N, C-alpha and C positions, 0 to 999 in steps of 0.2 A: 228732744235732746235740750235741755236749757243752757243759757249762755253760760254760765258758771262751770257746767259740765263740760262744755267744749273746750272752755280755757284749761280746765284740769287735764283733760286728755290731750290736749295739744301740748302741755307741759310734758306729759308723760313720754308721748313720741319723740319730742325734742331732746329731752334729757337721756332717753333709752336707745336713740338711733345709733349712736357712736360708740356705744358698749356693746360687749358680744352677750346681750342677754334678752335680745328679741323685742324690737319695739312694738310689731304688730301683736304679738302675745301678751305685752303689758297692757296695749290698748283693750284687747278683749277682757283682760282681768280687771282693767279699770271700768269697763262697762259694765260687768258683772257686779261690781262693789258700788257702783253708783246707780245701778238699777237702770241703766239705759238699755233700751230694745235695740238689737243689733239689726233686726230684720233682714232685708236683703240688700241692704245699701252699704255698698262701699266706697261711696263718693266721699266720706268724711275722711276714711283711712287714705284714699289716695292724695286727698288735698293736703293732709299734714305730712305724708311722706314727700309730697312735693315741696313743701314748705321747708323741710330740713334739707333736701337737694339744694334749694336756692341757697341756704345758708352755707351749705358745702361749697357752692359756686363763689359766693363773697368770700370765703376763708382762703379757698384755693385759686383766687382769681389771677395771681400772677403766674403760678404753674399752668393753668389753662390758657391764659394768654400765649405763653411760650409754646404751649403745643400747637396751638391754631397757627400762630407765625411760622414754626417750624414745619407743620405738615403742609401748609401752601407754598413753601419754597419749591415743592414738586421734584424732590429728590429724595432719596432713601437716607435720613438722618436719624439721630436719637428720637426727635419728636414724631417722626414718622412710624418708625418703631414701635414706640409706647401707644401711639393711636391704634395702630393695626391690632396689637395685642389686645387693647380694650374691646376693639370690635370682635375679635376672636372670642373674648370671654362672654359676649352677649349672645352669642349662636343659640347655647341651651335655653336660656331665658325666653328668647324669642320664640323657640319651639313649644314651649309651655305656655306661654302666652296665645299662641295662635290655636293649639289643638286641646289645651287641658284647662282653658280659662273657668269653664262653669265648675268643674271639678274642684278647682282650688277655692273658687269662691263659696263653696258649700262647706269647705273646712273651717271658714270663719265663724260659723254658726255653733262650735263645739270647744268648750272650755276643756273637754278631756283630752281633745286633740292637742292643746296647748299644753297641758301637762306631759304627755308623752314626748311632744317634740322638745320640750325643755329638758327632759331626761337625755335625749338624743344629743342635744347642743351641750350639755354638761360633760358626757362622755367625751365628744369631739374635742372640747377645750382642754380636758385633762390629758387626753392621749397627745394631743399636740404640744402642750405644755412641758410634758415629760419628754418628749421627743427632741424638741429645741434646746432644753436644759441639758440633755444628754451630750449634747453637742458641744456643752462647754462655752458656748457664745461666741466660738470661733466662726469666721466667713464660711457659708454653706455653699454647695456646689452650685446654686443658681447665681451666685456672684458673678460666674465667668460668662453667664449670658447678658445679653445687651440689656440695658436697663435693670439688671438684677433679675428679671424673669424671661424665661423661654416661650415659645408659642404653644407648648403642649401643656406647660404649667399654666399659663393663662387660660387654656380652655378647660383643663380639670377644675380650677378655680372657679370658672363660669358655671360648670356642673353644680359645684357647691351651691353658687347664687341661684341656681334654677330650683334646686331642692328647697332652697330657704325660703320660697314663697309659702311654704307650710308655716301658718302661725305658731309661733313657739320656737321655731327652729331660727336662730339668730342669723343674720343675713351677714352681719361683719363677722361673728364669731365663726360662721362656717366658712366663709371665704378666707380669713386670715388663718383659721386652724388648717384647713385644705392646702394652701399655699405653704404653710411651715412643714406639713408632712410630706409635701412634695419637695422641700428643700430651699424654698424662698426665705430670704431674710426676713425678720419682723418689721423693721422700718420700711423696707420696700413693700412688703404686702401690705402696711397698714394704709399708704398713701393709694395704691393700687385699688385696693378694698373700697375706697371711698369714692374713687373717681369712676370706677367701672359701673356705679349703680346710677350715674346721673342721667344717661339716655334712657334706659328702660323705665324709670320712674316717670321722667317727665314725658316720655312718649305715650304711657298709660294714661296720664292726666289730659295730654292734647287729644287722645282718641275720646276719652270720655266726654269732653268739651265739645268736639266737633260732632259727636253723635247725639248729642242732645240729652245725655245721661245725667249732667249737672242739673238741667231743669226738672228732672224727674225725681230728684232726691227727695226721700222721706224728711231730711233734715232741713229746717228753714235756712235762709241766706245769711241771717245775722249770726246765729252759731258756727256756720261754716266758716265765715270770714274770721270771727274770734279764734276760732281752733286753728286756723291757718296762721295767723299773726303770733299766736301764743307758741305753736311748734317753730315759727321762724326764729323767734327772738331766743327761745330756749335753746334752739338748735345752734345759733351763733355762739353761744357761750359754751355749750356741750362740745362743739367740734374743735374750738381754741384750746379748752382745757383738758378734755378727755382724750383726744387723740394721743396726746402725750402719756397718758395713763395707759391706754390700750398698748402703745409701743414698749413701755417699760415694765409695767405691772404683771406679776405671775397669773395667767390665765386660769391657773386651777383655783384661785379665789372667785373668780366669775362663774367656773364649773360648779363650785360649791354652793354659791347663791342660786344658780339655776336648779340644782338638785332640790335645794331648800323649797322654793318657791312651787315646784313640781308636787313635792310631798304635800304642802299646804293645799294644793288644788285637790290632789286625789283624797285628801281627809275632809275637807270641808265643802267641796262641790259636788 
């Protein structure tokens, strides 16, 4: 991978992480267009995902600090409730990471898988958009739950995140859509979706670091650093600008975009 390719792919990751269009799927598409060899190396993907997670931490630093302070008061309050629900949402993806890691890594070698998953993303976004619009924008049943989301809804959203390890199946799109279908308000689901991914992605990056897999990367250190910085900077921009867009925009437009990209993959790939 050349240095300019790492920058381009980092930008792709940062700009698509917060939109329901699958950043991992766009990374694979970008590699195909640039002629970058995917090989068996997922280190670059892990690093650029970690970079956008760090940008999320910067943007949500006040909310995260409030959660940490509230959690360590050692009593059941709103912050403890929220943290525990995030922990519940991580159970499915933890199971996938422990028992199906090799299978998931194999999916990153096929752009056809990306096309199929983008179709699934498109359908899910369209259905959830129709469901939320049918409610007329009125408060949904989940509003009665503490922090706007219940434990069972957090777990179901976690199932969506676990399925979204498939490249092309948007993590933010799947989790937000799953939440909307379960009755969670869009504004509640947008923040929960971005915060629930912090531990899984940073945990994966840490495991690769301590396991020595970073040193065995087929990509040089310089492109890895450039990709990380590129994803972090673009992620800061995207997180501030596009989160509001995800909250307010009709998801059916993103569904149409995913369907078009999937069609182009099937035609030209």
